[in-house]
N, C-alpha and C positions, 0 to 999 in steps of 0.2 A: 101163206098159212096167215094169220092178223096175232100177233101180239100186244096189248094195252099197258104199258107201263108208268107208271106214276111219279114222272120226274123231280125228283127233291131239286129244293134250295141250291145253288154253285154248281149245278151239274150242265157237263154242255153236253148237246143233244145230237153228239156226234160218236162213234167212238174210240180216235184217237186222238191223243194231243197232245206238240209239240212241248206243251209248258209244264207238263203236269197235272195239271186238274182233274178232277174228277168226269171220266165219260160215261155212257152208256154200256162200256166194257165191264166197268168194275160192280156192276149189279146184273147183266143179262149173255148168257156166254153161248145163245142159242146165233149158230152162227150164218151168214150169206140173209139177214133182213136187214133193213134197212128204215131210217125215220120216215114216214110221208108227212113232212112237212117237219119246221122247228118249233122250239119252242125255247126263248131268251133263256143265256147262262143264270140269272137271275130270277125266272119265274118260274112255275113250281107247275106238278098237271098233268092232265094225260097224255103223253104219245104215242101215237099210234108208228108200229113199224112192223112192215111185210116184206115180203120175199119175192111177192108179185109187181112188177114192174106197172102194169095198167092202171094198179090198183093204186099201188103210192102216187101216181101222176092224177088219177081222180080227186085223189086224198088232197095233193099239195097243191094242183092249178086252181087259182082264184074265178078261172072262166068255170069250174063245174059248183062256184058258187055253195061248196060245202060249210053250214053255216058251223061256226066254233062259239064256244061260250064259256066267259069266263067269269070269275069274280075279283070282284078289285077292292083292296083294298087301299082307300082314299083320303088323305089329308083335306078334315075340312066334311060340312055335310053340304053337299047338294040338294038344289031345292026341283021339282018337275021343272019348270023354265030351265034349267041349265041342260037339263035331262035333254029338253026337247033339242036341241044343237046335236047332240051325240044323234036322237033319230031322226035324221034331217039329211045328217053330212056334215062333216065338218074341214075345212080350210086346214092343214097340213102346209110345211111349205114345200112338199116337193108333188102336192096332191091334194083333192076334195076327195074325204070318203065318203064312200056310201051308205045306205042310213043304217044303223044298227039298232037294236033292241035293245032299247036300257031301262036297268027299274032301279030303284031301291033294293036293296038288299038287309034284309036281318041274318046281323052277326052268326056267318056258318057255322056248324059243329064242328070244328076239322084239329087238325094234330098242331100242335108247337114247333112253331122254326127254331130252326140249330139257331143261326142267329136273329135276333128279336128285333122288331123293325122300327123308326125313328118317332119314337112319339115327345112330341112338343109337348110340354105341362097346358096351353092356357088353347092348345088347337085338337079338334077333338077329330075322331077320325071313323068314317064312315064304310060300309062296302057297297059298292053297285055289281048287279047284275046283267054284262054284255055282249049280244052274241052278233058277230062278224059274220060277214060270207067274203073276206079276203083276205090278204094274213101282208102287209108292208111291214118296212123293218121298223116293231115297238110300235105299231100302231096304233092297241091299247093304251098304252104308258103313255103316247104320244096325242089323244083323244082324251081322256080325263086329263094333262096338263092343259090342254090350249083351251079347255070351259074352267081353268082356274084351278083344279082336284087334282094335284099329282096325284101317283100311283107308290102306295110302298110298299103295296104287295100284291102277288095279279097271280092266282092259280086256273088253267084248264081245267075246267069239269065234264068238257064233251066237245066231243069229234064226230060231225053230222051224228048216227042214229046211236053213237058207241061214250059211252061214261066211265067217268072211271069208278063209281061206285064204292064197295068198300075199300079199293089198293089204298095201303097207308103209301109212306114217300117210302121211293127202292123197290116197291115187289112189282110185280108185271105177270101177266097171265093168259096163256093164247086159250083167242077165241077161234071158232067156225069165220068160215072165209061165208067174203058178203052175199 
């Protein structure tokens, strides 16, 4: 079984939490499924869950190079030369990332976030669409910060061939096996 879930902002990508934060169990009541990969507490968007161990490994293991695509609202307006750093791979403190696909994106037509992003009067924001085939800790946020454009909002829109479609935050649907 494969479940696609649009994880809201400030929800843990697991089923339990000792600190009382919202988790997947606040939205999904299906037993014996697990997230195939993680999405940070403060990030939003597509989480793929499954009850198939081999599929979970295929999706989450960086060796399989499954592409994950994100829309990232950043502080400032990057130029093509800024994005070229992402396209070549960028040095982070703990590693050099593999080349990413990166392009300026129009502002997406999306849901309103429960907690609005911070906005500064004299610093505009813009959107970047980034696709990566790895998943280091907070990688996309660290990549945009490394080129001088801190991420304000991050939404994963696809994992491999699965995409968020019209799922609203907190909604999920069962799709057929891969």
